[in-house]
N, CA, C and O atoms as CSV, one atom per row, in Angstrom:
chain,resi,resn,atom,element,x,y,z
A,1,UNK,N,N,9.278,-4.560,-8.792
A,1,UNK,CA,C,7.945,-4.223,-8.325
A,1,UNK,C,C,7.300,-3.282,-9.342
A,1,UNK,O,O,7.976,-2.462,-9.963
A,2,UNK,N,N,6.001,-3.411,-9.500
A,2,UNK,CA,C,5.262,-2.553,-10.428
A,2,UNK,C,C,4.182,-1.786,-9.667
A,2,UNK,O,O,3.715,-2.212,-8.611
A,3,UNK,N,N,3.805,-0.648,-10.235
A,3,UNK,CA,C,2.740,0.172,-9.677
A,3,UNK,C,C,1.428,-0.600,-9.743
A,3,UNK,O,O,1.114,-1.230,-10.752
A,4,UNK,N,N,0.682,-0.543,-8.674
A,4,UNK,CA,C,-0.615,-1.210,-8.627
A,4,UNK,C,C,-1.722,-0.285,-9.107
A,4,UNK,O,O,-1.729,0.900,-8.773
A,5,UNK,N,N,-2.661,-0.817,-9.891
A,5,UNK,CA,C,-3.869,-0.038,-10.190
A,5,UNK,C,C,-4.615,0.206,-8.870
A,5,UNK,O,O,-4.442,-0.542,-7.908
A,6,UNK,N,N,-5.426,1.233,-8.833
A,6,UNK,CA,C,-6.114,1.605,-7.596
A,6,UNK,C,C,-6.959,0.456,-7.036
A,6,UNK,O,O,-7.036,0.295,-5.818
A,7,UNK,N,N,-7.580,-0.327,-7.881
A,7,UNK,CA,C,-8.413,-1.435,-7.382
A,7,UNK,C,C,-7.572,-2.469,-6.640
A,7,UNK,O,O,-7.982,-2.973,-5.594
A,8,UNK,N,N,-6.399,-2.784,-7.180
A,8,UNK,CA,C,-5.521,-3.745,-6.516
A,8,UNK,C,C,-4.929,-3.142,-5.246
A,8,UNK,O,O,-4.728,-3.845,-4.256
A,9,UNK,N,N,-4.652,-1.842,-5.275
A,9,UNK,CA,C,-4.148,-1.187,-4.064
A,9,UNK,C,C,-5.195,-1.233,-2.957
A,9,UNK,O,O,-4.853,-1.443,-1.793
A,10,UNK,N,N,-6.465,-1.040,-3.306
A,10,UNK,CA,C,-7.541,-1.100,-2.309
A,10,UNK,C,C,-7.559,-2.471,-1.640
A,10,UNK,O,O,-7.690,-2.568,-0.420
A,11,UNK,N,N,-7.429,-3.521,-2.430
A,11,UNK,CA,C,-7.400,-4.882,-1.877
A,11,UNK,C,C,-6.188,-5.049,-0.958
A,11,UNK,O,O,-6.309,-5.566,0.153
A,12,UNK,N,N,-5.021,-4.608,-1.429
A,12,UNK,CA,C,-3.815,-4.723,-0.608
A,12,UNK,C,C,-3.963,-3.921,0.682
A,12,UNK,O,O,-3.554,-4.385,1.747
A,13,UNK,N,N,-4.538,-2.736,0.599
A,13,UNK,CA,C,-4.692,-1.892,1.780
A,13,UNK,C,C,-5.571,-2.583,2.820
A,13,UNK,O,O,-5.314,-2.486,4.020
A,14,UNK,N,N,-6.591,-3.267,2.362
A,14,UNK,CA,C,-7.448,-4.035,3.274
A,14,UNK,C,C,-6.637,-5.137,3.946
A,14,UNK,O,O,-6.732,-5.331,5.158
A,15,UNK,N,N,-5.852,-5.847,3.173
A,15,UNK,CA,C,-5.056,-6.945,3.719
A,15,UNK,C,C,-3.985,-6.418,4.667
A,15,UNK,O,O,-3.779,-6.979,5.744
A,16,UNK,N,N,-3.301,-5.343,4.274
A,16,UNK,CA,C,-2.291,-4.741,5.159
A,16,UNK,C,C,-2.909,-4.262,6.467
A,16,UNK,O,O,-2.246,-4.263,7.504
A,17,UNK,N,N,-4.172,-3.854,6.424
A,17,UNK,CA,C,-4.834,-3.325,7.611
A,17,UNK,C,C,-5.356,-4.377,8.569
A,17,UNK,O,O,-5.844,-4.037,9.647
A,18,UNK,N,N,-5.268,-5.626,8.208
A,18,UNK,CA,C,-5.764,-6.705,9.069
A,18,UNK,C,C,-4.744,-7.061,10.142
A,18,UNK,O,O,-3.538,-7.084,9.896
A,19,UNK,N,N,-5.247,-7.332,11.316
A,19,UNK,CA,C,-4.364,-7.768,12.402
A,19,UNK,C,C,-3.864,-9.189,12.163
A,19,UNK,O,O,-2.749,-9.539,12.548
A,20,UNK,N,N,-4.704,-10.002,11.523
A,20,UNK,CA,C,-4.329,-11.384,11.265
A,20,UNK,C,C,-3.267,-11.423,10.167
A,20,UNK,O,O,-3.277,-10.597,9.254
A,21,UNK,N,N,-2.353,-12.386,10.264
A,21,UNK,CA,C,-1.325,-12.538,9.229
A,21,UNK,C,C,-1.895,-13.198,7.985
A,21,UNK,O,O,-1.451,-12.920,6.871
A,22,UNK,N,N,-2.879,-14.073,8.171
A,22,UNK,CA,C,-3.519,-14.781,7.061
A,22,UNK,C,C,-4.999,-14.435,7.106
A,22,UNK,O,O,-5.635,-14.506,8.157
A,23,UNK,N,N,-5.540,-14.056,5.946
A,23,UNK,CA,C,-6.933,-13.608,5.898
A,23,UNK,C,C,-7.677,-14.354,4.786
A,23,UNK,O,O,-7.155,-14.523,3.684
A,24,UNK,N,N,-8.872,-14.787,5.081
A,24,UNK,CA,C,-9.658,-15.573,4.125
A,24,UNK,C,C,-10.290,-14.673,3.067
A,24,UNK,O,O,-10.441,-13.466,3.259
A,25,UNK,N,N,-10.648,-15.284,1.962
A,25,UNK,CA,C,-11.339,-14.560,0.897
A,25,UNK,C,C,-12.618,-13.926,1.430
A,25,UNK,O,O,-12.917,-12.772,1.123
A,26,UNK,N,N,-13.370,-14.676,2.226
A,26,UNK,CA,C,-14.626,-14.152,2.781
A,26,UNK,C,C,-14.385,-12.917,3.650
A,26,UNK,O,O,-15.133,-11.942,3.578
A,27,UNK,N,N,-13.341,-12.969,4.468
A,27,UNK,CA,C,-13.022,-11.848,5.338
A,27,UNK,C,C,-12.597,-10.625,4.514
A,27,UNK,O,O,-12.983,-9.498,4.822
A,28,UNK,N,N,-11.805,-10.857,3.474
A,28,UNK,CA,C,-11.389,-9.771,2.581
A,28,UNK,C,C,-12.612,-9.163,1.917
A,28,UNK,O,O,-12.755,-7.942,1.866
A,29,UNK,N,N,-13.493,-10.011,1.409
A,29,UNK,CA,C,-14.706,-9.549,0.735
A,29,UNK,C,C,-15.575,-8.707,1.674
A,29,UNK,O,O,-16.090,-7.660,1.283
A,30,UNK,N,N,-15.729,-9.172,2.905
A,30,UNK,CA,C,-16.494,-8.438,3.912
A,30,UNK,C,C,-15.933,-7.036,4.127
A,30,UNK,O,O,-16.670,-6.050,4.129
A,31,UNK,N,N,-14.616,-6.968,4.307
A,31,UNK,CA,C,-13.962,-5.682,4.588
A,31,UNK,C,C,-14.006,-4.760,3.372
A,31,UNK,O,O,-14.197,-3.552,3.516
A,32,UNK,N,N,-13.833,-5.317,2.188
A,32,UNK,CA,C,-13.871,-4.494,0.974
A,32,UNK,C,C,-15.273,-3.966,0.738
A,32,UNK,O,O,-15.450,-2.802,0.380
A,33,UNK,N,N,-16.266,-4.813,0.936
A,33,UNK,CA,C,-17.640,-4.389,0.672
A,33,UNK,C,C,-18.184,-3.418,1.714
A,33,UNK,O,O,-19.284,-2.889,1.553
A,34,UNK,N,N,-17.423,-3.179,2.780
A,34,UNK,CA,C,-17.782,-2.111,3.709
A,34,UNK,C,C,-17.561,-0.758,3.018
A,34,UNK,O,O,-18.168,0.243,3.397
A,35,UNK,N,N,-16.682,-0.737,1.995
A,35,UNK,CA,C,-16.351,0.497,1.269
A,35,UNK,C,C,-16.860,0.472,-0.171
A,35,UNK,O,O,-17.183,1.526,-0.720
A,36,UNK,N,N,-16.939,-0.693,-0.791
A,36,UNK,CA,C,-17.303,-0.854,-2.200
A,36,UNK,C,C,-18.381,-1.922,-2.326
A,36,UNK,O,O,-18.715,-2.604,-1.357
A,37,UNK,N,N,-18.912,-2.055,-3.522
A,37,UNK,CA,C,-19.882,-3.123,-3.767
A,37,UNK,C,C,-19.368,-4.003,-4.898
A,37,UNK,O,O,-19.983,-4.103,-5.959
A,38,UNK,N,N,-18.239,-4.632,-4.650
A,38,UNK,CA,C,-17.635,-5.509,-5.644
A,38,UNK,C,C,-18.149,-6.927,-5.460
A,38,UNK,O,O,-18.422,-7.357,-4.339
A,39,UNK,N,N,-18.278,-7.642,-6.551
A,39,UNK,CA,C,-18.716,-9.035,-6.477
A,39,UNK,C,C,-17.565,-9.910,-6.006
A,39,UNK,O,O,-16.402,-9.506,-6.025
A,40,UNK,N,N,-17.915,-11.100,-5.589
A,40,UNK,CA,C,-16.898,-12.074,-5.173
A,40,UNK,C,C,-15.948,-12.376,-6.338
A,40,UNK,O,O,-14.743,-12.529,-6.137
A,41,UNK,N,N,-16.492,-12.459,-7.546
A,41,UNK,CA,C,-15.673,-12.742,-8.729
A,41,UNK,C,C,-14.652,-11.629,-8.963
A,41,UNK,O,O,-13.500,-11.899,-9.301
A,42,UNK,N,N,-15.076,-10.383,-8.784
A,42,UNK,CA,C,-14.165,-9.249,-8.964
A,42,UNK,C,C,-13.029,-9.321,-7.949
A,42,UNK,O,O,-11.859,-9.189,-8.309
A,43,UNK,N,N,-13.373,-9.527,-6.695
A,43,UNK,CA,C,-12.354,-9.593,-5.638
A,43,UNK,C,C,-11.429,-10.776,-5.882
A,43,UNK,O,O,-10.215,-10.648,-5.721
A,44,UNK,N,N,-11.971,-11.917,-6.265
A,44,UNK,CA,C,-11.140,-13.093,-6.553
A,44,UNK,C,C,-10.172,-12.815,-7.700
A,44,UNK,O,O,-9.009,-13.213,-7.639
A,45,UNK,N,N,-10.637,-12.144,-8.730
A,45,UNK,CA,C,-9.772,-11.788,-9.856
A,45,UNK,C,C,-8.639,-10.885,-9.386
A,45,UNK,O,O,-7.483,-11.098,-9.752
A,46,UNK,N,N,-8.962,-9.880,-8.580
A,46,UNK,CA,C,-7.942,-8.961,-8.078
A,46,UNK,C,C,-6.940,-9.690,-7.188
A,46,UNK,O,O,-5.738,-9.440,-7.274
A,47,UNK,N,N,-7.427,-10.588,-6.336
A,47,UNK,CA,C,-6.528,-11.362,-5.476
A,47,UNK,C,C,-5.588,-12.229,-6.308
A,47,UNK,O,O,-4.393,-12.307,-6.024
A,48,UNK,N,N,-6.131,-12.878,-7.335
A,48,UNK,CA,C,-5.293,-13.719,-8.194
A,48,UNK,C,C,-4.229,-12.894,-8.912
A,48,UNK,O,O,-3.086,-13.334,-9.039
A,49,UNK,N,N,-4.588,-11.714,-9.378
A,49,UNK,CA,C,-3.604,-10.834,-10.028
A,49,UNK,C,C,-2.483,-10.474,-9.058
A,49,UNK,O,O,-1.311,-10.440,-9.435
A,50,UNK,N,N,-2.851,-10.207,-7.811
A,50,UNK,CA,C,-1.857,-9.829,-6.807
A,50,UNK,C,C,-0.930,-10.995,-6.465
A,50,UNK,O,O,0.239,-10.789,-6.141
A,51,UNK,N,N,-1.452,-12.209,-6.538
A,51,UNK,CA,C,-0.611,-13.398,-6.337
A,51,UNK,C,C,0.383,-13.507,-7.492
A,51,UNK,O,O,1.577,-13.708,-7.268
A,52,UNK,N,N,-0.104,-13.377,-8.719
A,52,UNK,CA,C,0.744,-13.476,-9.906
A,52,UNK,C,C,1.832,-12.397,-9.877
A,52,UNK,O,O,2.975,-12.657,-10.252
A,53,UNK,N,N,1.478,-11.201,-9.437
A,53,UNK,CA,C,2.441,-10.097,-9.382
A,53,UNK,C,C,3.434,-10.215,-8.217
A,53,UNK,O,O,4.388,-9.443,-8.128
A,54,UNK,N,N,3.202,-11.185,-7.328
A,54,UNK,CA,C,4.124,-11.401,-6.224
A,54,UNK,C,C,3.845,-10.572,-4.981
A,54,UNK,O,O,4.691,-10.506,-4.089
A,55,UNK,N,N,2.680,-9.938,-4.898
A,55,UNK,CA,C,2.336,-9.144,-3.730
A,55,UNK,C,C,1.729,-9.996,-2.617
A,55,UNK,O,O,1.852,-9.670,-1.436
A,56,UNK,N,N,1.072,-11.092,-3.008
A,56,UNK,CA,C,0.402,-11.972,-2.054
A,56,UNK,C,C,0.849,-13.409,-2.227
A,56,UNK,O,O,1.280,-13.824,-3.303
A,57,UNK,N,N,0.737,-14.161,-1.137
A,57,UNK,CA,C,0.852,-15.620,-1.238
A,57,UNK,C,C,-0.484,-16.189,-0.789
A,57,UNK,O,O,-1.209,-15.569,-0.011
A,58,UNK,N,N,-0.796,-17.369,-1.285
A,58,UNK,CA,C,-2.104,-17.947,-1.011
A,58,UNK,C,C,-1.975,-19.396,-0.574
A,58,UNK,O,O,-1.053,-20.112,-0.964
A,59,UNK,N,N,-2.936,-19.804,0.252
A,59,UNK,CA,C,-3.047,-21.197,0.676
A,59,UNK,C,C,-4.518,-21.584,0.569
A,59,UNK,O,O,-5.410,-20.738,0.631
A,60,UNK,N,N,-4.744,-22.877,0.407
A,60,UNK,CA,C,-6.120,-23.353,0.296
A,60,UNK,C,C,-6.343,-24.440,1.331
A,60,UNK,O,O,-5.558,-25.381,1.445
A,61,UNK,N,N,-7.424,-24.296,2.084
A,61,UNK,CA,C,-7.813,-25.281,3.091
A,61,UNK,C,C,-9.263,-25.633,2.817
A,61,UNK,O,O,-10.168,-24.851,3.110
A,62,UNK,N,N,-9.480,-26.815,2.253
A,62,UNK,CA,C,-10.827,-27.183,1.826
A,62,UNK,C,C,-11.229,-26.295,0.663
A,62,UNK,O,O,-10.494,-26.162,-0.315
A,63,UNK,N,N,-12.410,-25.687,0.780
A,63,UNK,CA,C,-12.872,-24.793,-0.282
A,63,UNK,C,C,-12.409,-23.356,-0.055
A,63,UNK,O,O,-12.492,-22.524,-0.959
A,64,UNK,N,N,-11.923,-23.067,1.145
A,64,UNK,CA,C,-11.562,-21.696,1.506
A,64,UNK,C,C,-10.119,-21.377,1.143
A,64,UNK,O,O,-9.200,-22.123,1.479
A,65,UNK,N,N,-9.939,-20.272,0.460
A,65,UNK,CA,C,-8.612,-19.783,0.094
A,65,UNK,C,C,-8.268,-18.624,1.027
A,65,UNK,O,O,-9.112,-17.776,1.319
A,66,UNK,N,N,-7.020,-18.600,1.491
A,66,UNK,CA,C,-6.546,-17.531,2.365
A,66,UNK,C,C,-5.335,-16.859,1.740
A,66,UNK,O,O,-4.649,-17.437,0.898
A,67,UNK,N,N,-5.087,-15.627,2.168
A,67,UNK,CA,C,-4.018,-14.835,1.596
A,67,UNK,C,C,-3.208,-14.157,2.692
A,67,UNK,O,O,-3.720,-13.859,3.771
A,68,UNK,N,N,-1.948,-13.922,2.397
A,68,UNK,CA,C,-1.098,-13.103,3.260
A,68,UNK,C,C,-0.163,-12.309,2.353
A,68,UNK,O,O,0.158,-12.736,1.244
A,69,UNK,N,N,0.262,-11.160,2.837
A,69,UNK,CA,C,1.085,-10.303,1.985
A,69,UNK,C,C,2.546,-10.741,1.976
A,69,UNK,O,O,3.083,-11.215,2.977
A,70,UNK,N,N,3.165,-10.567,0.823
A,70,UNK,CA,C,4.595,-10.807,0.653
A,70,UNK,C,C,5.345,-9.478,0.587
A,70,UNK,O,O,6.526,-9.405,0.928
A,71,UNK,N,N,4.656,-8.438,0.148
A,71,UNK,CA,C,5.227,-7.093,0.075
A,71,UNK,C,C,4.518,-6.263,1.141
A,71,UNK,O,O,3.290,-6.173,1.141
A,72,UNK,N,N,5.277,-5.658,2.045
A,72,UNK,CA,C,4.661,-4.856,3.103
A,72,UNK,C,C,4.178,-3.518,2.560
A,72,UNK,O,O,4.593,-3.069,1.492
A,73,UNK,N,N,3.299,-2.902,3.321
A,73,UNK,CA,C,2.798,-1.575,2.941
A,73,UNK,C,C,3.960,-0.586,2.854
A,73,UNK,O,O,4.026,0.225,1.930
A,74,UNK,N,N,4.869,-0.657,3.816
A,74,UNK,CA,C,6.015,0.256,3.854
A,74,UNK,C,C,6.888,0.087,2.605
A,74,UNK,O,O,7.332,1.074,2.017
A,75,UNK,N,N,7.132,-1.158,2.207
A,75,UNK,CA,C,7.933,-1.411,1.003
A,75,UNK,C,C,7.257,-0.820,-0.227
A,75,UNK,O,O,7.911,-0.197,-1.063
A,76,UNK,N,N,5.935,-1.020,-0.337
A,76,UNK,CA,C,5.226,-0.532,-1.508
A,76,UNK,C,C,5.168,1.000,-1.525
A,76,UNK,O,O,5.374,1.617,-2.570
A,77,UNK,N,N,4.893,1.603,-0.386
A,77,UNK,CA,C,4.824,3.065,-0.330
A,77,UNK,C,C,6.194,3.664,-0.651
A,77,UNK,O,O,6.275,4.686,-1.332
A,78,UNK,N,N,7.255,3.046,-0.174
A,78,UNK,CA,C,8.611,3.511,-0.491
A,78,UNK,C,C,8.831,3.454,-2.002
A,78,UNK,O,O,9.341,4.407,-2.591
A,79,UNK,N,N,8.453,2.349,-2.626
A,79,UNK,CA,C,8.576,2.191,-4.073
A,79,UNK,C,C,7.787,3.280,-4.804
A,79,UNK,O,O,8.317,3.935,-5.701
A,80,UNK,N,N,6.527,3.470,-4.423
A,80,UNK,CA,C,5.674,4.478,-5.070
A,80,UNK,C,C,6.256,5.879,-4.902
A,80,UNK,O,O,6.254,6.677,-5.839
A,81,UNK,N,N,6.749,6.170,-3.709
A,81,UNK,CA,C,7.316,7.494,-3.438
A,81,UNK,C,C,8.552,7.733,-4.289
A,81,UNK,O,O,8.713,8.810,-4.864
A,82,UNK,N,N,9.420,6.743,-4.372
A,82,UNK,CA,C,10.626,6.875,-5.201
A,82,UNK,C,C,10.254,7.089,-6.664
A,82,UNK,O,O,10.864,7.907,-7.352
A,83,UNK,N,N,9.250,6.349,-7.138
A,83,UNK,CA,C,8.797,6.509,-8.519
A,83,UNK,C,C,8.205,7.897,-8.745
A,83,UNK,O,O,8.458,8.529,-9.771
A,84,UNK,N,N,7.423,8.361,-7.789
A,84,UNK,CA,C,6.802,9.678,-7.889
A,84,UNK,C,C,7.871,10.770,-7.957
A,84,UNK,O,O,7.814,11.649,-8.817
A,85,UNK,N,N,8.832,10.708,-7.057
A,85,UNK,CA,C,9.897,11.725,-7.049
A,85,UNK,C,C,10.699,11.652,-8.339
A,85,UNK,O,O,11.054,12.686,-8.906
A,86,UNK,N,N,10.985,10.464,-8.800
A,86,UNK,CA,C,11.736,10.296,-10.044
A,86,UNK,C,C,10.954,10.810,-11.246
A,86,UNK,O,O,11.487,11.570,-12.055
A,87,UNK,N,N,9.701,10.402,-11.367
A,87,UNK,CA,C,8.893,10.749,-12.541
A,87,UNK,C,C,8.439,12.201,-12.582
A,87,UNK,O,O,8.413,12.809,-13.652
A,88,UNK,N,N,8.082,12.761,-11.439
A,88,UNK,CA,C,7.493,14.095,-11.421
A,88,UNK,C,C,8.434,15.200,-10.948
A,88,UNK,O,O,8.176,16.383,-11.173
A,89,UNK,N,N,9.527,14.807,-10.289
A,89,UNK,CA,C,10.449,15.809,-9.737
A,89,UNK,C,C,11.894,15.551,-10.154
A,89,UNK,O,O,12.828,16.065,-9.536
A,90,UNK,N,N,12.071,14.755,-11.202
A,90,UNK,CA,C,13.406,14.472,-11.746
A,90,UNK,C,C,14.388,14.033,-10.655
A,90,UNK,O,O,15.548,14.444,-10.651
A,91,UNK,N,N,13.915,13.205,-9.742
A,91,UNK,CA,C,14.703,12.656,-8.634
A,91,UNK,C,C,15.269,13.736,-7.718
A,91,UNK,O,O,16.285,13.524,-7.056
A,92,UNK,N,N,14.620,14.879,-7.679
A,92,UNK,CA,C,15.109,16.000,-6.866
A,92,UNK,C,C,14.205,16.220,-5.652
A,92,UNK,O,O,13.031,16.563,-5.792
A,93,UNK,N,N,14.767,16.020,-4.468
A,93,UNK,CA,C,14.024,16.283,-3.238
A,93,UNK,C,C,13.732,17.782,-3.133
A,93,UNK,O,O,12.686,18.178,-2.618
A,94,UNK,N,N,14.656,18.615,-3.620
A,94,UNK,CA,C,14.456,20.066,-3.589
A,94,UNK,C,C,13.227,20.453,-4.418
A,94,UNK,O,O,12.441,21.302,-3.996
A,95,UNK,N,N,13.057,19.839,-5.593
A,95,UNK,CA,C,11.869,20.127,-6.416
A,95,UNK,C,C,10.602,19.653,-5.721
A,95,UNK,O,O,9.568,20.318,-5.771
A,96,UNK,N,N,10.692,18.499,-5.075
A,96,UNK,CA,C,9.539,17.999,-4.323
A,96,UNK,C,C,9.177,18.993,-3.223
A,96,UNK,O,O,8.011,19.357,-3.073
A,97,UNK,N,N,10.162,19.430,-2.461
A,97,UNK,CA,C,9.917,20.378,-1.373
A,97,UNK,C,C,9.326,21.677,-1.907
A,97,UNK,O,O,8.433,22.258,-1.290
A,98,UNK,N,N,9.820,22.126,-3.041
A,98,UNK,CA,C,9.315,23.355,-3.652
A,98,UNK,C,C,7.837,23.220,-4.003
A,98,UNK,O,O,7.085,24.189,-3.897
A,99,UNK,N,N,7.421,22.041,-4.416
A,99,UNK,CA,C,6.009,21.829,-4.774
A,99,UNK,C,C,5.105,21.829,-3.544
A,99,UNK,O,O,3.882,21.894,-3.668
A,100,UNK,N,N,5.704,21.755,-2.364
A,100,UNK,CA,C,4.933,21.745,-1.124
A,100,UNK,C,C,4.833,23.134,-0.499
A,100,UNK,O,O,4.625,23.266,0.708
A,101,UNK,N,N,4.983,24.163,-1.323
A,101,UNK,CA,C,5.027,25.532,-0.803
A,101,UNK,C,C,3.738,25.949,-0.097
A,101,UNK,O,O,3.757,26.873,0.717
A,102,UNK,N,N,2.647,25.304,-0.385
A,102,UNK,CA,C,1.376,25.651,0.256
A,102,UNK,C,C,1.095,24.801,1.493
A,102,UNK,O,O,-0.035,24.763,1.979
A,103,UNK,N,N,2.098,24.135,1.989
A,103,UNK,CA,C,1.927,23.250,3.141
A,103,UNK,C,C,1.520,24.065,4.375
A,103,UNK,O,O,2.003,25.179,4.577
A,104,UNK,N,N,0.642,23.510,5.181
A,104,UNK,CA,C,0.164,24.185,6.390
A,104,UNK,C,C,1.228,24.101,7.480
A,104,UNK,O,O,2.075,23.208,7.464
A,105,UNK,N,N,1.179,25.026,8.413
A,105,UNK,CA,C,2.185,25.117,9.467
A,105,UNK,C,C,2.255,23.836,10.300
A,105,UNK,O,O,3.350,23.365,10.605
A,106,UNK,N,N,1.105,23.265,10.674
A,106,UNK,CA,C,1.135,22.043,11.480
A,106,UNK,C,C,1.725,20.875,10.693
A,106,UNK,O,O,2.390,20.013,11.267
A,107,UNK,N,N,1.484,20.843,9.377
A,107,UNK,CA,C,2.089,19.795,8.546
A,107,UNK,C,C,3.594,20.010,8.441
A,107,UNK,O,O,4.363,19.049,8.429
A,108,UNK,N,N,4.010,21.263,8.364
A,108,UNK,CA,C,5.433,21.583,8.320
A,108,UNK,C,C,6.112,21.171,9.625
A,108,UNK,O,O,7.217,20.629,9.607
A,109,UNK,N,N,5.457,21.427,10.750
A,109,UNK,CA,C,5.992,21.011,12.051
A,109,UNK,C,C,6.133,19.490,12.113
A,109,UNK,O,O,7.125,18.965,12.619
A,110,UNK,N,N,5.131,18.801,11.596
A,110,UNK,CA,C,5.164,17.334,11.580
A,110,UNK,C,C,6.315,16.830,10.715
A,110,UNK,O,O,7.012,15.887,11.091
A,111,UNK,N,N,6.514,17.452,9.564
A,111,UNK,CA,C,7.613,17.085,8.676
A,111,UNK,C,C,8.961,17.370,9.332
A,111,UNK,O,O,9.889,16.567,9.238
A,112,UNK,N,N,9.059,18.496,9.982
A,112,UNK,CA,C,10.306,18.854,10.672
A,112,UNK,C,C,10.633,17.834,11.767
A,112,UNK,O,O,11.785,17.430,11.921
A,113,UNK,N,N,9.620,17.424,12.520
A,113,UNK,CA,C,9.833,16.420,13.574
A,113,UNK,C,C,10.259,15.091,12.971
A,113,UNK,O,O,11.142,14.415,13.500
A,114,UNK,N,N,9.634,14.724,11.871
A,114,UNK,CA,C,10.004,13.478,11.199
A,114,UNK,C,C,11.474,13.522,10.757
A,114,UNK,O,O,12.204,12.545,10.925
A,115,UNK,N,N,11.899,14.652,10.197
A,115,UNK,CA,C,13.294,14.800,9.755
A,115,UNK,C,C,14.236,14.666,10.949
A,115,UNK,O,O,15.246,13.968,10.868
A,116,UNK,N,N,13.906,15.333,12.057
A,116,UNK,CA,C,14.743,15.217,13.270
A,116,UNK,C,C,14.851,13.764,13.728
A,116,UNK,O,O,15.945,13.276,14.013
A,117,UNK,N,N,13.701,13.071,13.798
A,117,UNK,CA,C,13.686,11.684,14.261
A,117,UNK,C,C,14.541,10.790,13.355
A,117,UNK,O,O,15.311,9.961,13.841
A,118,UNK,N,N,14.403,10.960,12.063
A,118,UNK,CA,C,15.130,10.100,11.133
A,118,UNK,C,C,16.601,10.479,11.028
A,118,UNK,O,O,17.445,9.633,10.732
A,119,UNK,N,N,16.903,11.723,11.264
A,119,UNK,CA,C,18.316,12.164,11.256
A,119,UNK,C,C,19.060,11.482,12.400
A,119,UNK,O,O,20.198,11.042,12.237
A,120,UNK,N,N,18.401,11.396,13.568
A,120,UNK,CA,C,19.012,10.738,14.726
A,120,UNK,C,C,19.237,9.251,14.459
A,120,UNK,O,O,20.262,8.692,14.850
A,121,UNK,N,N,18.286,8.622,13.798
A,121,UNK,CA,C,18.398,7.190,13.500
A,121,UNK,C,C,19.552,6.903,12.546
A,121,UNK,O,O,20.153,5.830,12.601
A,122,UNK,N,N,19.862,7.857,11.675
A,122,UNK,CA,C,20.879,7.644,10.653
A,122,UNK,C,C,22.304,7.872,11.188
A,122,UNK,O,O,23.279,7.484,10.544
A,123,UNK,N,N,22.418,8.486,12.339
A,123,UNK,CA,C,23.755,8.749,12.913
A,123,UNK,C,C,24.345,7.547,13.524
A,123,UNK,O,O,25.458,7.602,14.046
């Protein structure tokens, strides 16, 4: 897996956020243009790149092309997080935690709860 440029991530985020498993180009364009003003050609180029990279699969019905994700949001975020910790914190969770020294109390409580929940799952 490779890191996605922000434009491709935006497209993937739109697709991951859809309730439907398969989403048409028109529907993707509609949702993206609620946030950006990209042309159909731009979105089509980004979708094709994501297919080539293995993030999406595509089907064609008549003139309409539809897409569905092959890589889940969770898989991609896990990959990005591992890369971030490796590249910026020398694979050290302790260094990552140290960089969070300005974390707010409610965020710390949320992190603590997450650790408790996941610790139980791992037992």
